N, C-alpha and C positions, 0 to 999 in steps of 0.2 A: 493412818487407819485405826479406827477404831478396837478393841480386844475382840470386841463378838464377830467382826468383820476378819479378822485372822482367825479365829477359831473357825470359821465358818471355811475359810480356803483352805486349811488345814484338813479340817474333816472331807471334804469336797475330793482335794488331791489324792489323801487316801483311801478315801473309799474306791478308787479306780485300781481294783487288783482279782485277780482271777478267785474265783471261789466254786468249791464242790459243791455236787447235789449230794445227798445220798439217798434221794428215793432211785436213782440208776440203776444202783448193784444194791441195794437193803436186802432182797428176797435171796441174792444169792452170797454175801458174803458171811463168814465164820468171823464172828469176833473175838481178835488174838488181845492178849494179855501179854505181859512181859516175857513169861513162863512158856509161852507157845510161841515165840519169834521162830523156834527151829524146825518148825512146820513149815514155813516158806521155804527151808533149803528143800530141794530135789530139781529136775531135771524136766522142762519145759519145752514144745514146741515154741519157733523162733515167730511161726504168723498165728496171729488169733483163729479161733473156730467159731465163735459166736460175739454178738454186739450185743450190749444192753440199750433198751430206748429207754424214755424218759419215765414208763412206768413200771421199769424194772423188769422188762418180759426178755429173755433172750431170744435173738435170732440168729439162724447159722448164717455164715458170710459165705457165698456162693464166687463172689469176684475175686478172680485172683490179684489184679490191680489193688482192691482196699485190704486182701491180705498182707502183701509186700508194703504198702504205704503207709500200716500199722503193725510193721510189727513190734517186736519189745522192744529191740534196740532205738526205735523211732522215740519212744518216751522216757528210756534211762539215760541214753548216751546224747552228745552233742555232736559226735559225726553224723553226719547223713550219708549213709551208704546203703545203695541199693541192692537186694539182695534177688536170685535167681530163684522164685517159687517148687522149679523141679529139683531143686539141690534139698538135701535132707540136714538141714539147720536146726541147732539146738540152743536153748540157754541154762546154763547152769548157773541155780542161785547159791551163793554159799552165805550164811550168817560170820561175820567174822566176831564181832559181839552185838549187844544190845544195841549200838548206833549205830552200825555199818556195815552194807549190805555186799557182794560181790556178785556181779555178773559176767560171765563168760561163753562169750558165744565160740560153738563150735560149729563145723563142718563137717558132718560123720563124728570122727575121733580129733581132726587138728581144730586147735585152737586158732580162731582167726582176729577174738577181740575179747579186750577183759575190761572193764571199769570198776571202781569200786564209789561208793556213793555212800554218806553218812545220811542220817537222817534220825527220825523220832516215833515212836508210836503212840499214837491218839485215835480214840473211837473206834479202838479195836482194828485199826491200818496202819500202816508205816508210810510215812510223809517222808520222801526223799528229798533229797536237798540240791536239787538240780532244778530249783527255780529260777525263771528267766524273766526279768525285767529291763524294759528300754524305754526311753523315754524320746519321744518325737518332736522337736521343734519345742515349743514353751508350751507344756501342757494346759487346756482349758482357754489360753488364750489365743493360742495359734498352732496347736497342736495336741497330742494325748501320750498314752502309754498302752506297750504291748505286755502283756503277761502270761504265762504259763507255768504250771506246776503239774506235778504227778504223784498218785500213792497209791500202792498195791497193797495187796492184802489176800487171802485164803479164800478160797471157793467151796461151797458145802459138797463139791464131788472132788476137791483135794485140788482141785487145778487153781492158776493164779489169776487173780484180779488184777486190772487197771484203772484207775481211775483219772482222767487226765482232764484240767481246767485250762480255758484258754480265755482273754480278754485282750482286745482291740478296741481301746474308746479314747473319744477326743473331743474339741470343738473349739470354736473358733469366737473369741469375746465370750466365751460362757454360755451363747446364745445358739448355735447351729450345733448341737451334737451329732457325733457317727458313731457307729461303731460296731462290732459285734462280739458277742461272749456265748458261750458253750461249753458243754462238759460230753466227754467220750467214756463208754466204759466197754472193755474188752474181755475175756475171756482164754486163758491160752492153757493146753492140755498138759498136763503133767507125764511124761513118758517114764520118768523112775524118780 
């Protein structure tokens, strides 16, 4: 293979990754700097109250199914747990150090789950190191990639913002392309 062909192939394979949309949460976020990371600490509701559209407009979430399916733990934990929307759940966010955040899920006062995630502060948001990348078949010859990642931040009303990027794309012989990619933006009320 020619060096130009190899370079093109490498660029094509690496370009298949989920990317965040800043437009979605730009009007709601507070730009954090390293000294502000402690502002993320607090207790938040497990279920979101607002969803952001592509134009950064916040819309209330009325559907119980949507709230349950997009619990805060859905975006930070690899465990797929279903929660009862009628119970009082909360998530305590603790800053361990500038590169580690702990999420403690409680039902009233009883601790039911805990996860510690590393990450980095970039562009005013904390990028969690809970990325997922899975190869399906032989990418772009007869298969593709599934990729998703999460970043969190502080809302102007002191709530927690979650931005989630998802990409599932592939092709057959570089000719027949298919897949989907999207971004989600949610707001979680601060309890204390």
